[in-house]
C-alpha positions in Angstrom: 87.9 233.3 115.0 89.1 232.6 118.5 87.0 230.6 121.0 86.3 233.8 123.0 85.1 235.6 119.8 82.9 232.7 118.9 81.3 232.7 122.3 80.7 236.4 122.1 79.1 236.1 118.6 76.9 233.2 119.8 75.8 235.2 122.8 74.9 238.2 120.7 73.0 236.1 118.2 71.1 234.3 121.0 70.2 237.7 122.6 68.9 238.9 119.2 66.8 235.8 118.8 65.3 236.1 122.3 64.4 239.7 121.8 62.8 238.8 118.5 64.7 241.6 116.7 62.4 244.2 118.2 65.2 246.7 118.6 65.6 247.0 114.8 61.9 247.0 114.2 61.3 249.7 116.8 64.0 251.9 115.3 62.5 251.6 111.9 58.9 252.3 113.0 59.6 255.5 114.9 59.4 258.5 112.6 62.5 260.8 112.3 62.0 264.1 114.0 61.1 266.9 111.7 62.9 270.2 111.7 61.1 272.8 113.8 62.8 275.8 112.3 65.0 276.9 109.4 68.3 276.6 111.3 69.0 280.3 110.9 70.6 280.7 114.4 72.9 277.8 113.8 73.9 279.1 110.4 74.6 282.6 111.8 76.7 281.0 114.5 78.8 279.0 112.0 79.1 281.8 109.5 82.7 282.7 110.3 83.8 279.1 109.9 82.0 278.6 106.7 83.4 281.9 105.3 86.9 280.8 106.3 86.5 277.4 104.6 85.3 279.0 101.3 88.1 281.5 101.4 90.7 278.8 101.9 89.3 276.7 99.1 89.3 279.7 96.7 92.8 280.7 97.7 94.1 277.1 97.1 92.3 276.8 93.7 93.7 280.1 92.5 97.3 279.5 93.8 100.3 278.8 91.6 101.9 275.6 90.4 103.7 275.1 93.7 100.5 274.7 95.7 98.9 271.3 96.0 95.2 271.4 95.0 95.6 274.4 92.7 94.2 274.5 89.2 97.6 275.6 87.9 99.3 272.6 89.4 96.8 270.2 88.0 97.1 271.9 84.6 100.9 271.4 84.8 100.3 267.7 85.5 98.0 267.4 82.5 100.5 269.1 80.3 103.3 266.8 81.6 101.2 263.7 80.9 100.4 264.8 77.4 104.0 265.6 76.6 105.0 262.1 77.9 102.4 260.5 75.7 100.4 259.1 78.6 97.0 259.6 77.1 95.0 257.6 79.7 96.6 259.6 82.5 96.1 262.9 80.7 92.4 262.1 80.1 91.9 261.2 83.8 93.7 264.4 85.0 91.9 266.5 82.5 88.5 265.3 83.9 89.7 266.2 87.4 90.9 269.6 86.1 87.5 270.3 84.4 85.7 269.5 87.7 88.1 271.6 89.7 87.5 274.6 87.4 83.8 274.1 87.8 84.2 274.6 91.5 85.3 278.2 91.1 81.9 279.7 90.1 80.1 277.6 92.6 82.4 278.7 95.5 82.2 282.4 94.4 78.4 282.2 94.3 78.4 280.7 97.8 80.7 283.4 99.0 78.3 286.0 97.7 75.3 284.2 99.2 77.2 284.1 102.5 77.7 287.8 102.4 73.9 288.2 102.1 73.4 285.8 105.0 75.8 287.8 107.1 73.9 290.9 106.5 70.6 289.1 107.3 72.1 287.7 110.5 73.3 291.2 111.7 69.8 292.6 111.1 67.9 289.8 112.7 69.5 289.3 116.1 71.8 286.5 114.8 68.8 284.4 113.8 67.4 284.2 117.3 64.1 285.9 116.3 
């Protein structure tokens, strides 16, 4: 540490000692604000972005071998590792593949839920009421 850095550190440490660490204690003692609503208006506002994100993820997962992040590409990597006799690599990649496959039903369910939310938002003044 350079002399300037040491002086800065000593100055900060001295200031902390002089204040008695009340800043940290004050931050810990004040309760966190509680939510006043259900966040419907914010969710309705972000709906197009959320829908787009889910669509992109599903499109990527369902894409072919040439697309990074696709299930088909990862399956090809698992097959390549098995044929090369790299059991540790194949096991690792297979675990990733199993997880990636488990994302499909979750994302499809979220997409359906988002359709229901979109209908609700349209019927409820975009969550403002």
